[in-house]
C-alpha positions as CSV (number, residue, x, y, z in Angstrom):
1,L,0.0,0.0,0.0
2,Q,2.9,2.3,0.8
3,A,4.3,2.1,-2.7
4,H,1.0,3.2,-4.2
5,T,0.6,6.3,-2.0
6,P,0.8,9.4,-4.3
7,T,3.6,11.8,-3.4
8,L,1.8,14.9,-4.8
9,D,1.2,17.4,-2.1
10,A,-2.1,19.2,-2.7
11,R,-1.0,22.4,-0.9
12,L,2.2,22.7,-2.8
13,Q,0.6,21.8,-6.1
14,G,-1.9,24.6,-5.5
15,I,0.9,27.1,-4.8
16,A,2.7,26.0,-7.9
17,R,-0.4,26.4,-10.0
18,E,-1.0,29.8,-8.6
19,V,2.6,30.9,-9.2
20,I,2.5,29.9,-12.8
21,A,-0.9,31.4,-13.4
22,N,0.2,34.8,-12.0
23,A,3.6,34.9,-13.6
24,P,4.0,37.6,-16.3
25,L,4.8,35.1,-19.1
26,G,3.1,36.7,-22.1
27,D,3.1,34.1,-24.8
28,A,5.9,32.1,-23.2
29,Q,5.3,28.7,-21.6
30,A,6.4,27.4,-18.2
31,A,7.1,24.2,-16.3
32,L,7.8,23.5,-12.7
33,V,9.0,20.4,-10.7
34,A,9.3,20.3,-6.9
35,M,11.0,17.1,-5.6
36,R,12.2,15.7,-2.4
37,P,15.9,14.6,-2.3
38,N,14.7,11.0,-2.5
39,G,12.9,11.6,-5.8
40,E,9.3,12.0,-4.6
41,V,7.6,14.6,-6.8
42,V,5.5,16.8,-4.6
43,A,4.4,19.3,-7.3
44,M,4.5,19.5,-11.1
45,I,3.3,21.9,-13.7
46,G,3.7,20.9,-17.3
47,G,2.4,24.2,-18.9
48,K,0.3,27.3,-18.3
49,D,-3.1,25.7,-19.2
50,Y,-3.6,22.0,-19.8
51,S,-6.9,22.7,-21.7
52,E,-4.9,24.7,-24.2
53,S,-1.9,22.4,-24.4
54,A,-1.7,18.9,-23.0
55,F,2.1,18.7,-23.7
56,N,3.9,18.1,-20.4
57,R,6.9,20.4,-20.5
58,A,8.2,19.0,-17.2
59,T,8.7,15.5,-18.5
60,Q,8.4,15.5,-22.3
61,A,10.2,18.6,-23.4
62,R,13.9,18.6,-24.0
63,R,15.2,22.1,-23.3
64,Q,18.7,23.6,-22.9
65,P,19.3,23.9,-19.2
66,G,21.6,26.9,-19.7
67,S,23.8,27.9,-16.8
68,T,22.0,25.5,-14.4
69,F,24.3,22.8,-16.0
70,K,27.4,24.7,-14.7
71,T,26.7,23.1,-11.3
72,I,27.7,19.8,-12.7
73,V,30.9,21.3,-14.3
74,Y,31.9,22.9,-11.0
75,L,31.2,19.8,-9.0
76,A,33.4,17.8,-11.4
77,A,36.1,20.3,-10.8
78,L,35.7,20.1,-7.0
79,Q,36.0,16.3,-7.3
80,Q,39.3,16.8,-9.2
81,G,40.8,18.8,-6.3
82,F,39.8,22.3,-7.1
83,G,38.5,24.5,-4.2
84,P,36.0,27.4,-4.0
85,E,38.9,29.9,-3.5
86,D,41.1,28.7,-6.4
87,P,41.5,31.2,-9.2
88,V,40.1,30.8,-12.7
89,S,40.6,33.2,-15.6
90,N,37.7,35.5,-16.4
91,R,39.4,37.0,-19.5
92,R,37.8,37.0,-23.0
93,F,38.6,34.2,-25.3
94,T,40.8,35.5,-28.1
95,E,41.9,32.3,-29.8
96,G,40.1,29.1,-31.0
97,S,37.0,28.6,-33.0
98,Y,34.7,28.7,-29.9
99,R,34.7,32.0,-28.2
100,P,31.9,32.3,-25.6
101,E,31.2,35.7,-24.0
102,N,29.9,36.7,-20.6
103,Y,26.3,37.7,-20.6
104,D,27.0,40.9,-18.7
105,D,30.1,41.7,-20.9
106,R,32.2,42.0,-17.7
107,Y,35.7,40.5,-17.7
108,S,38.7,40.4,-15.3
109,A,42.0,38.7,-14.9
110,F,40.8,36.2,-12.4
111,L,37.9,35.2,-10.2
112,T,37.7,32.6,-7.5
113,L,35.6,29.6,-8.5
114,E,33.0,30.8,-6.0
115,E,32.9,34.2,-7.5
116,A,32.8,32.9,-11.1
117,F,29.9,30.5,-10.2
118,A,28.0,33.2,-8.4
119,R,28.3,35.6,-11.4
120,S,27.7,32.7,-13.8
121,S,30.7,33.6,-15.8
122,N,30.6,31.8,-19.1
123,V,34.3,32.1,-19.9
124,A,35.3,30.7,-16.5
125,A,32.8,27.8,-16.8
126,V,34.2,26.8,-20.2
127,R,37.8,27.0,-18.9
128,M,36.9,24.8,-16.0
129,F,35.2,22.4,-18.4
130,N,38.3,22.3,-20.6
131,E,40.5,21.8,-17.5
132,V,38.5,18.9,-16.1
133,G,37.7,17.4,-19.5
134,S,34.3,16.6,-21.1
135,E,34.5,12.9,-20.2
136,R,34.6,13.6,-16.5
137,V,31.7,16.1,-16.7
138,I,29.6,13.8,-18.8
139,D,30.4,10.8,-16.5
140,L,29.2,12.9,-13.5
141,A,26.0,13.9,-15.3
142,R,25.4,10.2,-16.0
143,D,26.1,9.3,-12.3
144,L,23.5,12.0,-11.4
145,G,20.9,10.3,-13.6
146,I,20.9,12.5,-16.7
147,T,20.4,10.2,-19.7
148,S,19.9,12.7,-22.5
149,L,22.4,13.0,-25.3
150,I,25.5,15.1,-24.3
151,T,28.1,15.5,-27.1
152,P,31.7,14.6,-25.9
153,G,34.3,17.2,-26.5
154,D,31.8,20.1,-27.1
155,P,32.8,23.0,-24.8
156,S,29.4,24.6,-25.3
157,V,28.1,21.8,-23.0
158,A,29.6,23.8,-20.1
159,L,26.9,26.5,-20.8
160,G,24.1,24.0,-20.9
161,T,23.5,23.5,-24.6
162,A,22.7,19.8,-24.3
163,G,18.9,19.5,-24.1
164,M,17.3,17.5,-21.3
165,S,14.0,17.3,-19.4
166,L,13.2,19.5,-16.4
167,M,12.5,16.2,-14.5
168,E,16.1,14.9,-15.3
169,L,17.7,18.2,-14.2
170,T,15.6,18.4,-11.0
171,A,16.5,14.8,-10.1
172,A,20.2,15.6,-10.6
173,Y,19.9,18.6,-8.3
174,A,18.0,16.4,-5.8
175,G,20.9,14.0,-5.8
176,I,23.4,16.8,-5.1
177,A,21.1,18.2,-2.4
178,G,20.8,14.8,-0.6
179,N,24.3,13.6,-1.5
180,S,22.9,10.4,-2.7
181,Y,22.5,9.6,-6.4
182,P,21.2,8.8,-8.9
183,V,17.7,9.9,-7.8
184,R,14.9,8.3,-9.6
185,P,11.8,10.5,-9.8
186,T,8.6,8.9,-8.6
187,A,5.0,9.8,-8.2
188,F,4.5,7.3,-5.3
189,R,6.0,7.1,-1.9
190,A,9.4,5.5,-1.9
191,E,9.4,2.0,-0.6
192,T,11.7,1.0,2.3
193,V,15.0,-0.2,0.9
194,G,15.9,-3.7,2.0
195,M,19.3,-4.9,3.2
196,W,20.2,-6.6,-0.1
197,D,19.3,-3.4,-2.1
198,R,21.5,-1.3,0.2
199,L,24.4,-3.7,-0.3
200,F,24.2,-4.3,-4.1
201,N,22.4,-1.2,-5.3
202,A,23.9,1.3,-3.0
203,P,23.6,4.9,-4.2
204,R,26.7,6.9,-4.9
205,S,27.8,10.0,-2.9
206,M,30.5,12.6,-3.0
207,S,33.0,13.3,-0.2
208,S,31.8,15.5,2.7
209,T,34.3,18.1,1.6
210,N,33.0,18.2,-2.0
211,H,29.4,18.3,-0.8
212,R,30.2,21.2,1.6
213,D,32.0,23.1,-1.2
214,I,29.2,22.7,-3.8
215,E,26.7,23.8,-1.2
216,R,28.9,26.8,-0.6
217,L,28.9,27.7,-4.3
218,L,25.1,27.2,-4.6
219,R,24.5,29.3,-1.5
220,T,26.7,32.2,-2.8
221,A,24.9,32.1,-6.1
222,I,21.6,32.8,-4.4
223,N,22.7,35.2,-1.6
224,N,25.3,37.2,-3.5
225,G,25.0,36.2,-7.2
226,T,22.6,36.0,-10.1
227,G,19.9,34.3,-8.0
228,R,19.4,37.1,-5.4
229,A,15.8,37.5,-6.5
230,A,15.1,33.9,-5.3
231,Q,16.3,34.4,-1.7
232,L,14.3,32.8,1.1
233,P,14.3,33.5,4.8
234,G,16.1,30.2,5.6
235,L,19.1,28.5,3.9
236,N,19.4,29.2,0.2
237,F,21.0,27.0,-2.4
238,G,20.5,27.3,-6.2
239,K,21.6,28.3,-9.6
240,T,20.1,30.4,-12.3
241,G,20.1,29.5,-16.0
242,T,19.0,31.3,-19.2
243,T,19.3,30.5,-22.9
244,Q,18.7,32.4,-26.1
245,N,16.6,35.6,-25.7
246,N,16.3,34.9,-21.9
């Protein structure tokens, strides 16, 4: 019976519906997923109006995650021994065929990883991606449960050009939040895991140092970076992301 108990929270679903309904979206669409760290989906919105469009943008749409993917790039860097206070170049790219630019057109000699993440510097993220290597970044994305196609060796992946579903991305963040991954999204209460499952299907986790450091970056992005508009009264962790034409 426990396995068939829905996870959807009527109060949270009502809030989500109201937020989307009142957002100044114009002709744009919207999707929302709220998930517990164990994968239980407590609220989901697939579009502005189901009667107008039954397409579920939370589960069916493949969209570029934009800078929200930088969290995976930086986590891969932390796992390779980098720290939040280590420097990374924030200079313009002047060589090579791929020359990304910073959205705010602000550049400097160096930023710390924490500052670069908070500002969502594109040039710094691509440099970290190149330093760590696409294979490690993609392997980490797979570990976190992202199954959508990610092209190896493409530096634009660092800026979130590989399309994926919002459900995939949310599950990856849930795994980072709970430091237990991959997280499998579910609409029903999670069953109690038996001893054999714990032994043979044990979830992966990062070191306590890496988890503390990625939380530090996510906290700074919300409190002092591009996500300041999303601050909450309690602890804040998050990352903004935009793509073409915002």
